[in-house]
N, C-alpha and C positions, 0 to 999 in steps of 0.2 A: 604693203598693197602691191601685190605683184602686178606688173605691166601697166602701172600706172606711173605717170612723169611725178618725181620727188616735187613737193611743195617746200616752201620756206628757202632759207640761204642761212649760210655761215657768217659770222663776224668777218670784217677785213682784218688782215694782220695787226695793223696799227691800233686795232681795239685792244690788244692784250698788252700795249704799253700803259693802259689805265691801270690804276689800282684795282684790286680785286673788289672792293666795294663800289667805285665806279662802275665796273663791268656789270655787277648784279643789278644795281640801280638803272643802268641803260636798259637792260633787259626788262626790268619790272617797268619803266615808263614808256617802254615801245620805241626807243630810241635806235635799235637796231631790228634786222628783221626776225621774224619768230623762226625758231629752228624747225627742221622737217620733223624732229620728234614730237615737238610742241604742237604741230598741225596733225601728226598722228594720233595723238591721245590727249590733247588739250591742257598740256601743262601751263601753268601760269604762276609767275612769282608775284606774290602779292604783298609781301614785307620783307624788308632785310635790315639789318643791322650788323656792326661788325661781329663776326662770329656767330651770326644768327640768320635765319632765311625761312619763310612760310611760302609753301607753294600748295597750290588747290589743283584738281584733276576733276572732271565731270564723272560722276558715277555713270559711265555709258555702258549700256549693254554688250557692248563691243569687247568689254575687259572680263566679261564672265569666262570661267575655265573650267568650272566643274564644282567648286566649292567657294561660292563668292567671286567677287571680283580683284585682279591681280594688282598688286601695289609695290612691286619690285621698282620699277621705272620710277614712280611718284618718290619713294622713300629714298632711293640711291640719288636722285638729282637733287633732293632737298638737302642731303647730307653734303654733297659736292657744292652747292650753293653756300651754305653756310660757311664752309672752309673757305671758300674763294673770297666771302665778303670781308674776311679779315687778313687776307693775303697783301702783300706790296706789288707793286707793278711788275710785269714781266714774268709772272709766275704760273705755272699750270699746276691742275689737281688733278690725280689718278687715283681712283678707288683702289685699296690693296686689298681690303676684306671686307665683309658686311655679315651681321650675324642677326637673324630675324626670330623674335620670339612672339607668336601670333595669340592674340586674347578671344578674338572672335572674327567670324566672317564678315568682309564687307559686302553690303548687298544693295540692291537698287532702291530700296526703302530712303535712301539718302539721295540728295540731288548733286553732291560733290563731296569730295575727300580731300583731307587737309591734312599736310604733315609741317609739323612745326620742328625744327631742325636747329640744333647749336653745337658748338665746338665744347669737349669737355676739357680737353687738355692738348696743349702742343708740345711736342716732343722734339729730339733732334733729328729723329728719321721720320717720325709720323705725326700727324694730328688726328687726335680722337674726336669723334662726333657721334651724335644720336639723332634720330628722327623720332617723334609721337606721331602716328597716324591715327588720325580720327576721322569721323564723318559729321556732316553738318548739323546732325542731332545730339553731338556732343558724346558720342560712343567712342572710346578709344578701341582702335581696332588690332594694332601692332606696335610694337616697339622694335626699332632697329638701331644697332650700332654699327659704327664704321671706322676703319683705320685708312686714312687718306694720305698719299704721298705729296706733298708740296715742294716743287722743284723749278729751277729756271727754265724758262722755255727755250727750247732749241728748235732751230736758231733764233738768236734774240730778235724780238720783234721791232718793226720800223716805229719811228715818233707816232705817238697818239695823235689822232685829229684834234684839231683845235676845238672844235665844238660838234656836238651831234645834235641833229633835229628829228623831231618824231619822224619815223619811217612808214610809209604808207603801204600798206600791204596791197599786193596785188588782187584784182578780183578774179574769181575761178569759178567755172561753170558748175561747179558741184560743191555741196559742204564739205567740209572736212572730213575724214574717214570716221572718225569718233562719234560725228553727228548723223550719220546716215541709219536709216532704218536697216535691221538685219535682213539678209536676203533669205529667200526660201531656202530650207535645208540647213540654215545655220541657227543654233540656239544651244541653249544651256542643256545640261544632263537632266532629264526628267526625274522630278521629284519621285521618291521611291525606287529608284534604280537601284540602290543597295539592298533593298528587300527582295528584288527579284532576280538579280544577277550576282556572282562572286565578283572580285575583283578583276580576275583574269579574263572573264567574260565582257565585262564592262570596258576594259582596256581595249578589246579586240574591237567591239564595237565603236569606240571614238576612232580607232585606225581605220576601219570601215566607212567612216563618216555619217553614221547613225546615231548622233547628229555630228555635223561639224562644229567643233566648239568654237566662239565667235573670237577669242583671243588667238585660236589657230588660223583661223581665216584673216585675222588683222596683221598678225606677225609672219604670215606664209609658213607656219610651222607644218612640218610632215612628222609623223609618228611610225616607226616600224611595228613590225609583229612581234609580240613579247614571247617569251619563253619561258614561262612559268617563274618569274621573277629572277632569271638568270642576266639578261641583258635586253634593256629597250633603248632604242635610238631615236633622238628628235633631231631634225636638221632644219635649218632655217638659213635664207640667204642674208649675208653681211651686207645690209641696203643701207642706203644712204637716208632712208626714212629713219634711221635708228640713229642720226648723228644730233648733237646737240650745240656744242661749242667747237670742236674739231671733226676732221673727218675720220673718226674712229667710232666703231659700235658703241652704244652707251652700256657701260657695266650691268646696269638695270635690265637690259635686255638679255644679255648673256646669263644673268641671274635668272630670269623667267624661263630661258630654255632649259638650263639645268635643273632648275626646280620641276619642270614638267618631266624631264626624263626619271629624276629621282622618284617623285610622287607616283607616276604610273608604275614604276618599277614596284615600289612598296605596294601599292595597290593590288599586284597580282597574286599576293597571298593573303588578301582579305577574304574569308567567307561570305557568303550572302547570309544577311543578317546583322552584318557588322559593319562597320565604316572605317576609313584611316583617318587618324587624328594626327596631325603635324604637331610635333613639341619645339622643334627648333630646325632652322636652315641656316648653314654657315657656309660661305662661299669665298675662297681665295682666288684673286685675279693674278694672273702670272705674268701676262704681257697684253696690251693694248692689240686691238683687232681692226685693221682698216677697213673702211666700209667700201669694199671693192668688188662686193656683188658674189664671191666666191662663197661656198656653203659652208656654215658652221654646224658641227655635228656634237651632240651631246650623248655619250654612253652611259646609261644608268644602269647599276647591278646592286643587288643586296649583298651584302658584307656581312651582316649580323642578323639572325632571326630565332628570338627565342621566345616562345610563348607568345604574348603580344607585343612584344618589342620588335621594333624592326630598326635597323640601320643601312640605309643606302647612300652609295657614293656615286656622282657623275662627274665625269671628264669630258671638258668642252675643248674640241679640237678644230682647228683652223684649215684653211686650204692647202696649207703646206704640211699637214700633219703633225703640227707643234700644239702641246696642250696650252690652250689660254687660261683656262681656269679648271678648279677642282671644288666641287661641293659636296657637302654631308647632310643628311637628314635625318634626324631622329623621329621616328613616329610611332605610334601605338594603335594597335586594333581596338576599337571601342564598340559598345553596344549602341544599336540605332537609338536616338533620342526616343524615348517614350512620349507616345501621344495622348497626352491627358485627356482623359473623357469629362473631367469636370469643368463645367462653364467658369470663365472668369468674369465675374460681373462687372461691367465698367462702371466708372463714376463720373460724375462731373467735376471738373476741375478747371482751374485758370493756369494755363501754363505760361511760364516767365523766362524768359531769355535775355541775357545781358552780353554786351561785349564793348571792351575798350576800343575806342578809336584813336588812331593817331599812336598807337603804343611803340611801333619801330621806331619813329623817329625821337620819340621820348626816350627810348631806352639808349638811343645812340649818343644823344645830348647828355644823359646823366651817367652813362657807364653802367657796366654788369651790376656792381656792387650797390650802388644807389638805387637802380631799377628794381633790383630782387626785393631790397627793402620797402619801397613804394609799392610795388606789387602785392608785397605781404600786407601792408597796411590798408591797401583797397580791398583785398579779400576779406579781412578782419571785419572792415567798415560794411561791406555787404551783407556779412552773417550777421553781424549786428541788428542790422535793418530787417532781414528775413526774421530774426527770432522775434523782434518788436511787433511785426506786423503777422506773426502766426505762419510764416512761411515755411515749404519744407524743402531744404536743398537736397538737390538730388546729385548734383555732381558739379564739378568745375569742368569749363571747356576751354582749356587754353587762359586766355584772358579775361574769360567770362563765367557766367552760371547758368545752369538750368535748375529752376525750382518750380514748385506749385503751390497752389493756395486753394484753400475751398471757398474763398470768398472773392469774386472779381474785383469789389470795392477796395479789399484789403491789398490785393495785388496792385492795383493801380497807383494806390497811395504809398506802397513800399516803393514802386517804381519811381515815383517824385523824390522820395526819400535819399534812394540810392543815387541817383543824378545828382541831387544838392550835395550828398556827402563826397561823391566823387570828385565834383567840381572844387570842393574845398581842399582837397588833395592835390590840384592843380590838372586833374585828368578829365577826360570827356568820355562818356560812355551812352551806348544807345541802347534800347530795351524794346522787346517784341512781345505782346501778349495776345492770347487767343483763349477762349473758353470753350470745352468742348469734351466729349467722353475720352476718359484715358484708362487704362489698365495698369495696374501697379502690382510687379512682382519682383522679388529678389533685388530690393533696392533701386530698381530702375522704373521708368515711366516709358510706356508705348502708346499708340494710338494716333489717329488721325489729327487729333488736337495738337500733339507733339509737333508733327511736320508742319501744320499751319503757324503754328507760333515761330517756328524756325524760319519759314518763308518770309513773315511778316518783319523778322528782325533784319532781313536781308535788305528790306526796302526803307529801313530807318535811317535816319540823318544822324550825324553826331550830335549828342545831347537831346535826342529826339525820343520820347516814349510812344510808339508806335503801336497801336490795336488794331483788330479785326473789327467789323462792325457788328459782329456779336456781342463783342465786349462792351461797346458803346449802348447797345439796345438793353442789355442787362442792366447798366447802370444809370437808366432814366431816372430823374428824380432823387439822383445820390447827392446832387450839388457839384459833382465832377464834371466840366464841360470839356468837348473835344472840338477840333477843327478838321474838316472834312481834307482828305488826301487824294480822293479819286478812287477809282476802279483800277485795279492790277491784276495783272495774271501772276499766279504763283507756281513757282516751279514743281511740275509732278502732279498739279492738281487742276481739273477741270474748270473752265469759265474764267469769270473775273472776279475780284473780290473786293468790297469796299473796305478802305484802310482810313483810320482817323488817328490825329495827334492827340495826347492828353495835354491840355492848356495849363498854365501855371508852372 
């Protein structure tokens, strides 16, 4: 945010004498100030265990860039937190390289984005990790792998503090940047732009600020005039807003800048009536970038273009003229998605979300091998209950499930059976239910009912089966009873909604 004082702070040097897990736990529990980057985009550590970390980030309209929401900062930070959580005291983590394979675009249909990161293998030089990024509707969006350097911090940090107390964040006169409404003239690329313009025209429209893409305003990015795919330049200040643990620019921000340069360059050779599809994006980080306010520049150029295949490279250069990162993008030209004229008839279904609670602490207590076995037993038990009550499994969502039922009564009784079976395994689960219109296609389920059920789950307590008032009304006379839990606002939905807990 150009011209605005930086919010948040970085940990004191003695913080790094704690073990890596203690550091991540201190961040999760709010025992240290939130970082400037967390204030900028809303990063939150929600779970941690040795070699594992889960981070969330709101699906803010400020993260839109032209084809969904940007995930580079979330994924890279999650990978670093997972590696750090297994590190001894006095170490620092530096991301050496990441590679991202996109599955679908992240959109504002979700309220938040979730990155589940874990270390895969530790070597003599690098620790390898991956992050699976999904939205809170259970849709996996991308899978990012990373190589991270783990090395002693120089100079060695002073002694760790004897204790950490909850940190009280100062009050700010305005919301954090990611929470603010978009100002006039800032917004996503209009739907149908690829039908009207070729990629070069679209790139020039973005450079002219028609519109200003939200993430460009948030990060202070400027894009140069393109030249038919030869070179496009993206510049951004090395701002303190981009810092997380140290006074260096987050590699996730550098990846975002490089991706913008490569993607905009690749788009310049896309004809009207086609669109650009990103197949893979890989970036190597050569050296850390101090957050000194000087300009970072990413120069993107196309290196190969044959038929519909496009390869672009982007070099990121610091204020001294040194290369700090090199990125490669593989992309293809795709036909525009056909707009189906056939109406997909919605059907009424009960949507069923589950989520294990306290799973991080349990995984830490049991160790990876025993926890993986227990998680498989949990999944097997849930599937047995879904089959017994004629539920339809849609997908797993990390530690939980998304399923649907034709009957709300069967969904409610299955929820109780899943809760009881989970408890026999020594685990606790929470479940959210809602009945409404859904659309089924390609093995997935969509519709407002899915959104509502996901929001209901957010309000459920451990061991609770929480349902919308709609489910209760449909089950009058069924013999099932509910306890009122009051009316609640559900993220992304208007008004307040009555919620009830299933008894028994």
